[in-house]
PyMOL Python script that loads the backbone (N, CA, C, O; Angstrom):
from pymol import cmd

cmd.read_pdbstr("""\
ATOM      1  N   MET A   1     114.887 108.290 -37.495  1.00  0.00           N
ATOM      2  CA  MET A   1     114.556 109.504 -38.199  1.00  0.00           C
ATOM      3  C   MET A   1     115.542 109.809 -39.307  1.00  0.00           C
ATOM      4  O   MET A   1     115.166 110.376 -40.333  1.00  0.00           O
ATOM      5  N   ASP A   2     116.807 109.439 -39.114  1.00  0.00           N
ATOM      6  CA  ASP A   2     117.783 109.673 -40.169  1.00  0.00           C
ATOM      7  C   ASP A   2     117.435 108.894 -41.421  1.00  0.00           C
ATOM      8  O   ASP A   2     117.674 109.364 -42.533  1.00  0.00           O
ATOM      9  N   GLU A   3     116.865 107.690 -41.247  1.00  0.00           N
ATOM     10  CA  GLU A   3     116.470 106.899 -42.408  1.00  0.00           C
ATOM     11  C   GLU A   3     115.388 107.620 -43.190  1.00  0.00           C
ATOM     12  O   GLU A   3     115.396 107.597 -44.421  1.00  0.00           O
ATOM     13  N   LYS A   4     114.469 108.252 -42.503  1.00  0.00           N
ATOM     14  CA  LYS A   4     113.385 108.964 -43.153  1.00  0.00           C
ATOM     15  C   LYS A   4     113.918 110.126 -43.989  1.00  0.00           C
ATOM     16  O   LYS A   4     113.493 110.330 -45.126  1.00  0.00           O
ATOM     17  N   ARG A   5     114.856 110.886 -43.413  1.00  0.00           N
ATOM     18  CA  ARG A   5     115.419 112.021 -44.132  1.00  0.00           C
ATOM     19  C   ARG A   5     116.252 111.593 -45.319  1.00  0.00           C
ATOM     20  O   ARG A   5     116.226 112.252 -46.358  1.00  0.00           O
ATOM     21  N   SER A   6     116.994 110.502 -45.189  1.00  0.00           N
ATOM     22  CA  SER A   6     117.887 110.097 -46.267  1.00  0.00           C
ATOM     23  C   SER A   6     117.141 109.603 -47.497  1.00  0.00           C
ATOM     24  O   SER A   6     117.714 109.553 -48.585  1.00  0.00           O
ATOM     25  N   THR A   7     115.878 109.239 -47.344  1.00  0.00           N
ATOM     26  CA  THR A   7     115.111 108.776 -48.488  1.00  0.00           C
ATOM     27  C   THR A   7     114.153 109.852 -49.013  1.00  0.00           C
ATOM     28  O   THR A   7     113.379 109.592 -49.935  1.00  0.00           O
ATOM     29  N   SER A   8     114.200 111.072 -48.426  1.00  0.00           N
ATOM     30  CA  SER A   8     113.294 112.111 -48.884  1.00  0.00           C
ATOM     31  C   SER A   8     113.674 112.572 -50.287  1.00  0.00           C
ATOM     32  O   SER A   8     114.849 112.602 -50.651  1.00  0.00           O
ATOM     33  N   LEU A   9     112.681 112.923 -51.045  1.00  0.00           N
ATOM     34  CA  LEU A   9     112.853 113.331 -52.428  1.00  0.00           C
ATOM     35  C   LEU A   9     113.328 114.776 -52.492  1.00  0.00           C
ATOM     36  O   LEU A   9     112.839 115.628 -51.750  1.00  0.00           O
ATOM     37  N   HIS A  10     114.275 115.049 -53.371  1.00  0.00           N
ATOM     38  CA  HIS A  10     114.807 116.402 -53.540  1.00  0.00           C
ATOM     39  C   HIS A  10     114.060 117.084 -54.683  1.00  0.00           C
ATOM     40  O   HIS A  10     114.066 116.614 -55.821  1.00  0.00           O
ATOM     41  N   ARG A  11     113.420 118.201 -54.350  1.00  0.00           N
ATOM     42  CA  ARG A  11     112.675 118.964 -55.354  1.00  0.00           C
ATOM     43  C   ARG A  11     112.927 120.451 -55.176  1.00  0.00           C
ATOM     44  O   ARG A  11     113.165 120.933 -54.069  1.00  0.00           O
ATOM     45  N   LEU A  12     112.870 121.163 -56.288  1.00  0.00           N
ATOM     46  CA  LEU A  12     112.984 122.617 -56.295  1.00  0.00           C
ATOM     47  C   LEU A  12     111.732 123.193 -56.939  1.00  0.00           C
ATOM     48  O   LEU A  12     111.326 122.756 -58.016  1.00  0.00           O
ATOM     49  N   MET A  13     111.120 124.172 -56.284  1.00  0.00           N
ATOM     50  CA  MET A  13     109.975 124.844 -56.874  1.00  0.00           C
ATOM     51  C   MET A  13     110.214 126.347 -56.748  1.00  0.00           C
ATOM     52  O   MET A  13     110.197 126.897 -55.646  1.00  0.00           O
ATOM     53  N   LEU A  14     110.433 126.995 -57.867  1.00  0.00           N
ATOM     54  CA  LEU A  14     110.718 128.424 -57.901  1.00  0.00           C
ATOM     55  C   LEU A  14     109.470 129.161 -58.354  1.00  0.00           C
ATOM     56  O   LEU A  14     108.822 128.769 -59.325  1.00  0.00           O
ATOM     57  N   GLU A  15     109.141 130.230 -57.644  1.00  0.00           N
ATOM     58  CA  GLU A  15     107.944 131.009 -57.956  1.00  0.00           C
ATOM     59  C   GLU A  15     108.332 132.399 -58.443  1.00  0.00           C
ATOM     60  O   GLU A  15     108.538 133.312 -57.643  1.00  0.00           O
ATOM     61  N   ARG A  16     108.429 132.552 -59.759  1.00  0.00           N
ATOM     62  CA  ARG A  16     108.718 133.842 -60.405  1.00  0.00           C
ATOM     63  C   ARG A  16     109.948 134.541 -59.844  1.00  0.00           C
ATOM     64  O   ARG A  16     109.938 135.763 -59.702  1.00  0.00           O
ATOM     65  N   GLN A  17     110.963 133.834 -59.534  1.00  0.00           N
ATOM     66  CA  GLN A  17     112.215 134.374 -58.983  1.00  0.00           C
ATOM     67  C   GLN A  17     112.012 135.112 -57.668  1.00  0.00           C
ATOM     68  O   GLN A  17     112.931 135.784 -57.202  1.00  0.00           O
ATOM     69  N   LYS A  18     110.833 135.008 -57.054  1.00  0.00           N
ATOM     70  CA  LYS A  18     110.555 135.752 -55.828  1.00  0.00           C
ATOM     71  C   LYS A  18     110.556 134.859 -54.596  1.00  0.00           C
ATOM     72  O   LYS A  18     110.198 135.305 -53.506  1.00  0.00           O
ATOM     73  N   GLY A  19     110.948 133.625 -54.758  1.00  0.00           N
ATOM     74  CA  GLY A  19     110.969 132.698 -53.636  1.00  0.00           C
ATOM     75  C   GLY A  19     110.695 131.303 -54.122  1.00  0.00           C
ATOM     76  O   GLY A  19     110.594 131.053 -55.323  1.00  0.00           O
ATOM     77  N   GLY A  20     110.576 130.395 -53.179  1.00  0.00           N
ATOM     78  CA  GLY A  20     110.296 129.025 -53.568  1.00  0.00           C
ATOM     79  C   GLY A  20     110.452 128.062 -52.409  1.00  0.00           C
ATOM     80  O   GLY A  20     110.714 128.453 -51.271  1.00  0.00           O
ATOM     81  N   THR A  21     110.283 126.802 -52.731  1.00  0.00           N
ATOM     82  CA  THR A  21     110.372 125.733 -51.753  1.00  0.00           C
ATOM     83  C   THR A  21     111.357 124.688 -52.254  1.00  0.00           C
ATOM     84  O   THR A  21     111.371 124.354 -53.439  1.00  0.00           O
ATOM     85  N   ILE A  22     112.175 124.177 -51.349  1.00  0.00           N
ATOM     86  CA  ILE A  22     113.142 123.130 -51.673  1.00  0.00           C
ATOM     87  C   ILE A  22     112.952 122.008 -50.671  1.00  0.00           C
ATOM     88  O   ILE A  22     112.899 122.251 -49.466  1.00  0.00           O
ATOM     89  N   THR A  23     112.848 120.778 -51.164  1.00  0.00           N
ATOM     90  CA  THR A  23     112.755 119.620 -50.284  1.00  0.00           C
ATOM     91  C   THR A  23     114.003 118.765 -50.449  1.00  0.00           C
ATOM     92  O   THR A  23     114.774 118.956 -51.389  1.00  0.00           O
ATOM     93  N   GLY A  24     114.197 117.833 -49.544  1.00  0.00           N
ATOM     94  CA  GLY A  24     115.375 116.986 -49.574  1.00  0.00           C
ATOM     95  C   GLY A  24     116.579 117.674 -48.939  1.00  0.00           C
ATOM     96  O   GLY A  24     117.723 117.378 -49.283  1.00  0.00           O
ATOM     97  N   ILE A  25     116.316 118.594 -48.012  1.00  0.00           N
ATOM     98  CA  ILE A  25     117.366 119.347 -47.325  1.00  0.00           C
ATOM     99  C   ILE A  25     117.882 118.537 -46.141  1.00  0.00           C
ATOM    100  O   ILE A  25     117.101 118.035 -45.333  1.00  0.00           O
ATOM    101  N   ARG A  26     119.190 118.418 -46.046  1.00  0.00           N
ATOM    102  CA  ARG A  26     119.805 117.760 -44.890  1.00  0.00           C
ATOM    103  C   ARG A  26     120.274 118.779 -43.860  1.00  0.00           C
ATOM    104  O   ARG A  26     120.191 118.539 -42.655  1.00  0.00           O
ATOM    105  N   GLU A  27     120.776 119.937 -44.349  1.00  0.00           N
ATOM    106  CA  GLU A  27     121.376 120.916 -43.440  1.00  0.00           C
ATOM    107  C   GLU A  27     121.462 122.268 -44.134  1.00  0.00           C
ATOM    108  O   GLU A  27     121.644 122.339 -45.349  1.00  0.00           O
ATOM    109  N   VAL A  28     121.331 123.343 -43.356  1.00  0.00           N
ATOM    110  CA  VAL A  28     121.602 124.687 -43.844  1.00  0.00           C
ATOM    111  C   VAL A  28     123.038 124.993 -43.425  1.00  0.00           C
ATOM    112  O   VAL A  28     123.325 125.117 -42.234  1.00  0.00           O
ATOM    113  N   ILE A  29     123.934 125.115 -44.396  1.00  0.00           N
ATOM    114  CA  ILE A  29     125.348 125.334 -44.105  1.00  0.00           C
ATOM    115  C   ILE A  29     125.598 126.791 -43.722  1.00  0.00           C
ATOM    116  O   ILE A  29     126.257 127.064 -42.719  1.00  0.00           O
ATOM    117  N   SER A  30     125.079 127.721 -44.512  1.00  0.00           N
ATOM    118  CA  SER A  30     125.222 129.144 -44.206  1.00  0.00           C
ATOM    119  C   SER A  30     124.133 129.924 -44.936  1.00  0.00           C
ATOM    120  O   SER A  30     123.548 129.454 -45.913  1.00  0.00           O
ATOM    121  N   PHE A  31     123.880 131.126 -44.431  1.00  0.00           N
ATOM    122  CA  PHE A  31     122.924 131.973 -45.127  1.00  0.00           C
ATOM    123  C   PHE A  31     123.155 133.434 -44.768  1.00  0.00           C
ATOM    124  O   PHE A  31     123.564 133.766 -43.656  1.00  0.00           O
ATOM    125  N   ASP A  32     122.884 134.287 -45.730  1.00  0.00           N
ATOM    126  CA  ASP A  32     122.794 135.727 -45.533  1.00  0.00           C
ATOM    127  C   ASP A  32     121.840 136.244 -46.600  1.00  0.00           C
ATOM    128  O   ASP A  32     121.223 135.450 -47.311  1.00  0.00           O
ATOM    129  N   GLU A  33     121.711 137.544 -46.722  1.00  0.00           N
ATOM    130  CA  GLU A  33     120.706 138.066 -47.653  1.00  0.00           C
ATOM    131  C   GLU A  33     121.089 137.935 -49.126  1.00  0.00           C
ATOM    132  O   GLU A  33     120.269 138.199 -50.005  1.00  0.00           O
ATOM    133  N   LYS A  34     122.356 137.521 -49.407  1.00  0.00           N
ATOM    134  CA  LYS A  34     122.790 137.363 -50.800  1.00  0.00           C
ATOM    135  C   LYS A  34     123.017 135.916 -51.222  1.00  0.00           C
ATOM    136  O   LYS A  34     123.004 135.614 -52.416  1.00  0.00           O
ATOM    137  N   GLU A  35     123.225 135.011 -50.255  1.00  0.00           N
ATOM    138  CA  GLU A  35     123.464 133.601 -50.602  1.00  0.00           C
ATOM    139  C   GLU A  35     123.023 132.676 -49.469  1.00  0.00           C
ATOM    140  O   GLU A  35     123.253 132.951 -48.291  1.00  0.00           O
ATOM    141  N   ILE A  36     122.391 131.585 -49.855  1.00  0.00           N
ATOM    142  CA  ILE A  36     122.024 130.521 -48.925  1.00  0.00           C
ATOM    143  C   ILE A  36     122.679 129.249 -49.443  1.00  0.00           C
ATOM    144  O   ILE A  36     122.489 128.874 -50.600  1.00  0.00           O
ATOM    145  N   LEU A  37     123.447 128.587 -48.588  1.00  0.00           N
ATOM    146  CA  LEU A  37     124.151 127.363 -48.962  1.00  0.00           C
ATOM    147  C   LEU A  37     123.530 126.197 -48.201  1.00  0.00           C
ATOM    148  O   LEU A  37     123.495 126.187 -46.971  1.00  0.00           O
ATOM    149  N   LEU A  38     123.038 125.210 -48.959  1.00  0.00           N
ATOM    150  CA  LEU A  38     122.312 124.076 -48.389  1.00  0.00           C
ATOM    151  C   LEU A  38     123.000 122.764 -48.725  1.00  0.00           C
ATOM    152  O   LEU A  38     123.607 122.630 -49.787  1.00  0.00           O
ATOM    153  N   HIS A  39     122.907 121.800 -47.825  1.00  0.00           N
ATOM    154  CA  HIS A  39     123.338 120.432 -48.109  1.00  0.00           C
ATOM    155  C   HIS A  39     122.065 119.648 -48.390  1.00  0.00           C
ATOM    156  O   HIS A  39     121.225 119.488 -47.504  1.00  0.00           O
ATOM    157  N   THR A  40     121.917 119.157 -49.623  1.00  0.00           N
ATOM    158  CA  THR A  40     120.707 118.450 -50.038  1.00  0.00           C
ATOM    159  C   THR A  40     121.020 116.984 -50.318  1.00  0.00           C
ATOM    160  O   THR A  40     122.170 116.554 -50.224  1.00  0.00           O
ATOM    161  N   GLU A  41     120.003 116.236 -50.657  1.00  0.00           N
ATOM    162  CA  GLU A  41     120.160 114.832 -51.032  1.00  0.00           C
ATOM    163  C   GLU A  41     121.003 114.685 -52.290  1.00  0.00           C
ATOM    164  O   GLU A  41     121.572 113.621 -52.532  1.00  0.00           O
ATOM    165  N   GLU A  42     121.090 115.745 -53.095  1.00  0.00           N
ATOM    166  CA  GLU A  42     121.832 115.707 -54.354  1.00  0.00           C
ATOM    167  C   GLU A  42     123.173 116.433 -54.278  1.00  0.00           C
ATOM    168  O   GLU A  42     123.836 116.593 -55.303  1.00  0.00           O
ATOM    169  N   GLY A  43     123.582 116.870 -53.111  1.00  0.00           N
ATOM    170  CA  GLY A  43     124.838 117.586 -52.949  1.00  0.00           C
ATOM    171  C   GLY A  43     124.608 118.982 -52.404  1.00  0.00           C
ATOM    172  O   GLY A  43     123.503 119.307 -51.970  1.00  0.00           O
ATOM    173  N   LYS A  44     125.643 119.810 -52.423  1.00  0.00           N
ATOM    174  CA  LYS A  44     125.534 121.178 -51.933  1.00  0.00           C
ATOM    175  C   LYS A  44     124.850 122.046 -52.983  1.00  0.00           C
ATOM    176  O   LYS A  44     125.142 121.952 -54.175  1.00  0.00           O
ATOM    177  N   LEU A  45     123.940 122.887 -52.522  1.00  0.00           N
ATOM    178  CA  LEU A  45     123.176 123.763 -53.402  1.00  0.00           C
ATOM    179  C   LEU A  45     123.376 125.202 -52.952  1.00  0.00           C
ATOM    180  O   LEU A  45     123.155 125.533 -51.787  1.00  0.00           O
ATOM    181  N   SER A  46     123.795 126.053 -53.878  1.00  0.00           N
ATOM    182  CA  SER A  46     123.965 127.476 -53.613  1.00  0.00           C
ATOM    183  C   SER A  46     122.795 128.229 -54.242  1.00  0.00           C
ATOM    184  O   SER A  46     122.523 128.091 -55.434  1.00  0.00           O
ATOM    185  N   VAL A  47     122.112 129.022 -53.427  1.00  0.00           N
ATOM    186  CA  VAL A  47     121.020 129.874 -53.896  1.00  0.00           C
ATOM    187  C   VAL A  47     121.499 131.309 -53.741  1.00  0.00           C
ATOM    188  O   VAL A  47     121.750 131.762 -52.624  1.00  0.00           O
ATOM    189  N   LYS A  48     121.629 132.034 -54.864  1.00  0.00           N
ATOM    190  CA  LYS A  48     122.112 133.410 -54.821  1.00  0.00           C
ATOM    191  C   LYS A  48     121.018 134.362 -55.269  1.00  0.00           C
ATOM    192  O   LYS A  48     120.196 134.033 -56.124  1.00  0.00           O
ATOM    193  N   GLY A  49     121.024 135.549 -54.675  1.00  0.00           N
ATOM    194  CA  GLY A  49     120.032 136.550 -55.030  1.00  0.00           C
ATOM    195  C   GLY A  49     120.157 137.788 -54.175  1.00  0.00           C
ATOM    196  O   GLY A  49     121.236 138.123 -53.686  1.00  0.00           O
ATOM    197  N   GLU A  50     119.024 138.468 -54.001  1.00  0.00           N
ATOM    198  CA  GLU A  50     118.973 139.701 -53.215  1.00  0.00           C
ATOM    199  C   GLU A  50     117.838 139.606 -52.208  1.00  0.00           C
ATOM    200  O   GLU A  50     116.778 139.051 -52.497  1.00  0.00           O
ATOM    201  N   ALA A  51     118.072 140.148 -51.037  1.00  0.00           N
ATOM    202  CA  ALA A  51     117.070 140.188 -49.961  1.00  0.00           C
ATOM    203  C   ALA A  51     116.515 138.797 -49.658  1.00  0.00           C
ATOM    204  O   ALA A  51     115.316 138.637 -49.426  1.00  0.00           O
ATOM    205  N   LEU A  52     117.387 137.799 -49.660  1.00  0.00           N
ATOM    206  CA  LEU A  52     116.952 136.429 -49.388  1.00  0.00           C
ATOM    207  C   LEU A  52     116.722 136.233 -47.896  1.00  0.00           C
ATOM    208  O   LEU A  52     117.499 136.709 -47.067  1.00  0.00           O
ATOM    209  N   HIS A  53     115.651 135.531 -47.567  1.00  0.00           N
ATOM    210  CA  HIS A  53     115.452 135.120 -46.191  1.00  0.00           C
ATOM    211  C   HIS A  53     114.647 133.820 -46.152  1.00  0.00           C
ATOM    212  O   HIS A  53     113.916 133.488 -47.085  1.00  0.00           O
ATOM    213  N   VAL A  54     114.806 133.104 -45.051  1.00  0.00           N
ATOM    214  CA  VAL A  54     114.148 131.820 -44.851  1.00  0.00           C
ATOM    215  C   VAL A  54     112.790 132.076 -44.208  1.00  0.00           C
ATOM    216  O   VAL A  54     112.714 132.586 -43.090  1.00  0.00           O
ATOM    217  N   LYS A  55     111.720 131.721 -44.913  1.00  0.00           N
ATOM    218  CA  LYS A  55     110.366 131.876 -44.374  1.00  0.00           C
ATOM    219  C   LYS A  55     110.018 130.721 -43.458  1.00  0.00           C
ATOM    220  O   LYS A  55     109.384 130.910 -42.420  1.00  0.00           O
ATOM    221  N   HIS A  56     110.440 129.509 -43.846  1.00  0.00           N
ATOM    222  CA  HIS A  56     110.091 128.308 -43.082  1.00  0.00           C
ATOM    223  C   HIS A  56     111.208 127.288 -43.247  1.00  0.00           C
ATOM    224  O   HIS A  56     111.715 127.087 -44.351  1.00  0.00           O
ATOM    225  N   LEU A  57     111.591 126.647 -42.148  1.00  0.00           N
ATOM    226  CA  LEU A  57     112.615 125.610 -42.176  1.00  0.00           C
ATOM    227  C   LEU A  57     112.163 124.466 -41.290  1.00  0.00           C
ATOM    228  O   LEU A  57     111.850 124.665 -40.117  1.00  0.00           O
ATOM    229  N   ASP A  58     112.129 123.256 -41.857  1.00  0.00           N
ATOM    230  CA  ASP A  58     111.787 122.054 -41.100  1.00  0.00           C
ATOM    231  C   ASP A  58     112.777 120.963 -41.492  1.00  0.00           C
ATOM    232  O   ASP A  58     112.605 120.297 -42.513  1.00  0.00           O
ATOM    233  N   LEU A  59     113.814 120.786 -40.675  1.00  0.00           N
ATOM    234  CA  LEU A  59     114.836 119.789 -40.984  1.00  0.00           C
ATOM    235  C   LEU A  59     114.330 118.366 -40.764  1.00  0.00           C
ATOM    236  O   LEU A  59     114.883 117.425 -41.333  1.00  0.00           O
ATOM    237  N   GLU A  60     113.302 118.195 -39.958  1.00  0.00           N
ATOM    238  CA  GLU A  60     112.717 116.855 -39.769  1.00  0.00           C
ATOM    239  C   GLU A  60     112.158 116.328 -41.087  1.00  0.00           C
ATOM    240  O   GLU A  60     112.375 115.170 -41.444  1.00  0.00           O
ATOM    241  N   SER A  61     111.440 117.186 -41.804  1.00  0.00           N
ATOM    242  CA  SER A  61     110.878 116.769 -43.094  1.00  0.00           C
ATOM    243  C   SER A  61     111.807 117.138 -44.247  1.00  0.00           C
ATOM    244  O   SER A  61     111.569 116.730 -45.383  1.00  0.00           O
ATOM    245  N   GLY A  62     112.875 117.912 -43.967  1.00  0.00           N
ATOM    246  CA  GLY A  62     113.835 118.286 -44.998  1.00  0.00           C
ATOM    247  C   GLY A  62     113.310 119.318 -45.971  1.00  0.00           C
ATOM    248  O   GLY A  62     113.571 119.236 -47.171  1.00  0.00           O
ATOM    249  N   GLU A  63     112.562 120.303 -45.456  1.00  0.00           N
ATOM    250  CA  GLU A  63     111.934 121.291 -46.330  1.00  0.00           C
ATOM    251  C   GLU A  63     112.290 122.706 -45.888  1.00  0.00           C
ATOM    252  O   GLU A  63     112.360 123.003 -44.696  1.00  0.00           O
ATOM    253  N   ILE A  64     112.514 123.576 -46.879  1.00  0.00           N
ATOM    254  CA  ILE A  64     112.801 124.984 -46.624  1.00  0.00           C
ATOM    255  C   ILE A  64     112.013 125.829 -47.611  1.00  0.00           C
ATOM    256  O   ILE A  64     111.889 125.475 -48.784  1.00  0.00           O
ATOM    257  N   SER A  65     111.475 126.960 -47.124  1.00  0.00           N
ATOM    258  CA  SER A  65     110.783 127.928 -47.978  1.00  0.00           C
ATOM    259  C   SER A  65     111.563 129.223 -47.927  1.00  0.00           C
ATOM    260  O   SER A  65     111.896 129.717 -46.850  1.00  0.00           O
ATOM    261  N   LEU A  66     111.853 129.771 -49.096  1.00  0.00           N
ATOM    262  CA  LEU A  66     112.664 130.974 -49.211  1.00  0.00           C
ATOM    263  C   LEU A  66     111.854 132.109 -49.811  1.00  0.00           C
ATOM    264  O   LEU A  66     110.900 131.885 -50.557  1.00  0.00           O
ATOM    265  N   ALA A  67     112.248 133.340 -49.474  1.00  0.00           N
ATOM    266  CA  ALA A  67     111.656 134.532 -50.077  1.00  0.00           C
ATOM    267  C   ALA A  67     112.789 135.457 -50.480  1.00  0.00           C
ATOM    268  O   ALA A  67     113.879 135.398 -49.910  1.00  0.00           O
ATOM    269  N   GLY A  68     112.537 136.306 -51.455  1.00  0.00           N
ATOM    270  CA  GLY A  68     113.541 137.231 -51.961  1.00  0.00           C
ATOM    271  C   GLY A  68     113.723 137.012 -53.449  1.00  0.00           C
ATOM    272  O   GLY A  68     113.125 136.103 -54.025  1.00  0.00           O
ATOM    273  N   LYS A  69     114.547 137.839 -54.074  1.00  0.00           N
ATOM    274  CA  LYS A  69     114.799 137.705 -55.509  1.00  0.00           C
ATOM    275  C   LYS A  69     115.900 136.673 -55.732  1.00  0.00           C
ATOM    276  O   LYS A  69     117.041 136.885 -55.324  1.00  0.00           O
ATOM    277  N   ILE A  70     115.567 135.566 -56.371  1.00  0.00           N
ATOM    278  CA  ILE A  70     116.528 134.495 -56.631  1.00  0.00           C
ATOM    279  C   ILE A  70     117.119 134.677 -58.021  1.00  0.00           C
ATOM    280  O   ILE A  70     116.402 134.691 -59.021  1.00  0.00           O
ATOM    281  N   ASP A  71     118.449 134.816 -58.064  1.00  0.00           N
ATOM    282  CA  ASP A  71     119.147 135.004 -59.344  1.00  0.00           C
ATOM    283  C   ASP A  71     119.720 133.703 -59.887  1.00  0.00           C
ATOM    284  O   ASP A  71     119.749 133.496 -61.100  1.00  0.00           O
ATOM    285  N   SER A  72     120.184 132.811 -58.984  1.00  0.00           N
ATOM    286  CA  SER A  72     120.780 131.569 -59.475  1.00  0.00           C
ATOM    287  C   SER A  72     120.662 130.449 -58.445  1.00  0.00           C
ATOM    288  O   SER A  72     120.627 130.673 -57.235  1.00  0.00           O
ATOM    289  N   LEU A  73     120.601 129.240 -58.985  1.00  0.00           N
ATOM    290  CA  LEU A  73     120.640 128.010 -58.203  1.00  0.00           C
ATOM    291  C   LEU A  73     121.742 127.172 -58.827  1.00  0.00           C
ATOM    292  O   LEU A  73     121.714 126.908 -60.030  1.00  0.00           O
ATOM    293  N   ALA A  74     122.719 126.746 -58.019  1.00  0.00           N
ATOM    294  CA  ALA A  74     123.835 125.974 -58.570  1.00  0.00           C
ATOM    295  C   ALA A  74     124.251 124.884 -57.597  1.00  0.00           C
ATOM    296  O   ALA A  74     124.367 125.114 -56.393  1.00  0.00           O
ATOM    297  N   TYR A  75     124.474 123.688 -58.145  1.00  0.00           N
ATOM    298  CA  TYR A  75     124.997 122.584 -57.341  1.00  0.00           C
ATOM    299  C   TYR A  75     126.519 122.667 -57.356  1.00  0.00           C
ATOM    300  O   TYR A  75     127.131 122.878 -58.403  1.00  0.00           O
ATOM    301  N   LEU A  76     127.116 122.499 -56.186  1.00  0.00           N
ATOM    302  CA  LEU A  76     128.566 122.618 -56.033  1.00  0.00           C
ATOM    303  C   LEU A  76     129.161 121.261 -55.698  1.00  0.00           C
ATOM    304  O   LEU A  76     128.716 120.608 -54.754  1.00  0.00           O
ATOM    305  N   GLY A  77     130.151 120.832 -56.451  1.00  0.00           N
ATOM    306  CA  GLY A  77     130.896 119.629 -56.125  1.00  0.00           C
ATOM    307  C   GLY A  77     130.075 118.370 -55.989  1.00  0.00           C
ATOM    308  O   GLY A  77     130.283 117.594 -55.055  1.00  0.00           O
ATOM    309  N   ARG A  78     129.155 118.152 -56.894  1.00  0.00           N
ATOM    310  CA  ARG A  78     128.356 116.928 -56.840  1.00  0.00           C
ATOM    311  C   ARG A  78     129.236 115.732 -57.116  1.00  0.00           C
ATOM    312  O   ARG A  78     130.059 115.748 -58.032  1.00  0.00           O
ATOM    313  N   LYS A  79     129.057 114.693 -56.317  1.00  0.00           N
ATOM    314  CA  LYS A  79     129.810 113.463 -56.512  1.00  0.00           C
ATOM    315  C   LYS A  79     129.109 112.620 -57.560  1.00  0.00           C
ATOM    316  O   LYS A  79     127.891 112.446 -57.518  1.00  0.00           O
ATOM    317  N   LYS A  80     129.881 112.100 -58.497  1.00  0.00           N
ATOM    318  CA  LYS A  80     129.323 111.235 -59.531  1.00  0.00           C
ATOM    319  C   LYS A  80     129.303 109.802 -59.033  1.00  0.00           C
ATOM    320  O   LYS A  80     130.199 109.370 -58.307  1.00  0.00           O
ATOM    321  N   ASP A  81     128.277 109.073 -59.430  1.00  0.00           N
ATOM    322  CA  ASP A  81     128.248 107.644 -59.154  1.00  0.00           C
ATOM    323  C   ASP A  81     129.266 106.969 -60.048  1.00  0.00           C
ATOM    324  O   ASP A  81     129.626 107.501 -61.098  1.00  0.00           O
ATOM    325  N   LYS A  82     129.730 105.800 -59.639  1.00  0.00           N
ATOM    326  CA  LYS A  82     130.692 105.066 -60.469  1.00  0.00           C
ATOM    327  C   LYS A  82     130.099 104.750 -61.835  1.00  0.00           C
ATOM    328  O   LYS A  82     130.832 104.666 -62.820  1.00  0.00           O
ATOM    329  N   LYS A  83     128.792 104.574 -61.907  1.00  0.00           N
ATOM    330  CA  LYS A  83     128.148 104.284 -63.182  1.00  0.00           C
ATOM    331  C   LYS A  83     128.315 105.437 -64.163  1.00  0.00           C
ATOM    332  O   LYS A  83     128.379 105.219 -65.373  1.00  0.00           O
ATOM    333  N   GLU A  84     128.386 106.665 -63.649  1.00  0.00           N
ATOM    334  CA  GLU A  84     128.489 107.836 -64.507  1.00  0.00           C
ATOM    335  C   GLU A  84     129.906 108.076 -65.008  1.00  0.00           C
ATOM    336  O   GLU A  84     130.098 108.780 -65.999  1.00  0.00           O
ATOM    337  N   GLU A  85     130.894 107.506 -64.344  1.00  0.00           N
ATOM    338  CA  GLU A  85     132.275 107.696 -64.770  1.00  0.00           C
ATOM    339  C   GLU A  85     132.526 106.933 -66.064  1.00  0.00           C
ATOM    340  O   GLU A  85     131.964 105.862 -66.291  1.00  0.00           O
ATOM    341  N   SER A  86     133.373 107.501 -66.898  1.00  0.00           N
ATOM    342  CA  SER A  86     133.695 106.813 -68.147  1.00  0.00           C
ATOM    343  C   SER A  86     134.590 105.608 -67.870  1.00  0.00           C
ATOM    344  O   SER A  86     135.270 105.534 -66.847  1.00  0.00           O
ATOM    345  N   LEU A  87     134.568 104.686 -68.795  1.00  0.00           N
ATOM    346  CA  LEU A  87     135.375 103.472 -68.668  1.00  0.00           C
ATOM    347  C   LEU A  87     136.864 103.825 -68.603  1.00  0.00           C
ATOM    348  O   LEU A  87     137.599 103.256 -67.796  1.00  0.00           O
ATOM    349  N   LEU A  88     137.312 104.765 -69.451  1.00  0.00           N
ATOM    350  CA  LEU A  88     138.728 105.154 -69.453  1.00  0.00           C
ATOM    351  C   LEU A  88     139.143 105.783 -68.126  1.00  0.00           C
ATOM    352  O   LEU A  88     140.249 105.538 -67.644  1.00  0.00           O
ATOM    353  N   LYS A  89     138.288 106.571 -67.548  1.00  0.00           N
ATOM    354  CA  LYS A  89     138.603 107.213 -66.284  1.00  0.00           C
ATOM    355  C   LYS A  89     138.780 106.167 -65.179  1.00  0.00           C
ATOM    356  O   LYS A  89     139.663 106.293 -64.331  1.00  0.00           O
ATOM    357  N   ARG A  90     137.938 105.143 -65.199  1.00  0.00           N
ATOM    358  CA  ARG A  90     138.046 104.080 -64.194  1.00  0.00           C
ATOM    359  C   ARG A  90     139.308 103.234 -64.419  1.00  0.00           C
ATOM    360  O   ARG A  90     139.910 102.766 -63.453  1.00  0.00           O
ATOM    361  N   LEU A  91     139.716 103.031 -65.676  1.00  0.00           N
ATOM    362  CA  LEU A  91     140.878 102.231 -65.963  1.00  0.00           C
ATOM    363  C   LEU A  91     142.200 102.893 -65.560  1.00  0.00           C
ATOM    364  O   LEU A  91     143.142 102.219 -65.142  1.00  0.00           O
ATOM    365  N   PHE A  92     142.253 104.226 -65.692  1.00  0.00           N
ATOM    366  CA  PHE A  92     143.501 104.940 -65.448  1.00  0.00           C
ATOM    367  C   PHE A  92     143.525 105.712 -64.145  1.00  0.00           C
ATOM    368  O   PHE A  92     144.047 106.826 -64.103  1.00  0.00           O
ATOM    369  N   ARG A  93     142.982 105.158 -63.095  1.00  0.00           N
ATOM    370  CA  ARG A  93     143.044 105.784 -61.771  1.00  0.00           C
ATOM    371  C   ARG A  93     144.380 105.638 -61.172  1.00  0.00           C
ATOM    372  O   ARG A  93     144.612 106.106 -60.058  1.00  0.00           O
TER     373      ARG A  93
END
""", "prot")
cmd.dss("prot")
cmd.show_as("cartoon", "prot")
cmd.util.cbc("prot")
cmd.orient("prot")
């Protein structure tokens, strides 16, 4: 089952700032009515807003549905692939 989750596609679908669906979820790190912190296939994702709540969560399929006013979506500390690093950065490690 872990193999299935690790290959799931990460997608964000926002519906008029009033909620949405996110796929490619590995784990819900924390949540309250102002911020939901998720571990996704693309790194940690912070969802900030007001009156946020989880309508549906299925970690088997890696999908979450949120409701509430969403103000921001931000990826935190994404790791870069070696291909994305500049040549100079790799030379002077």
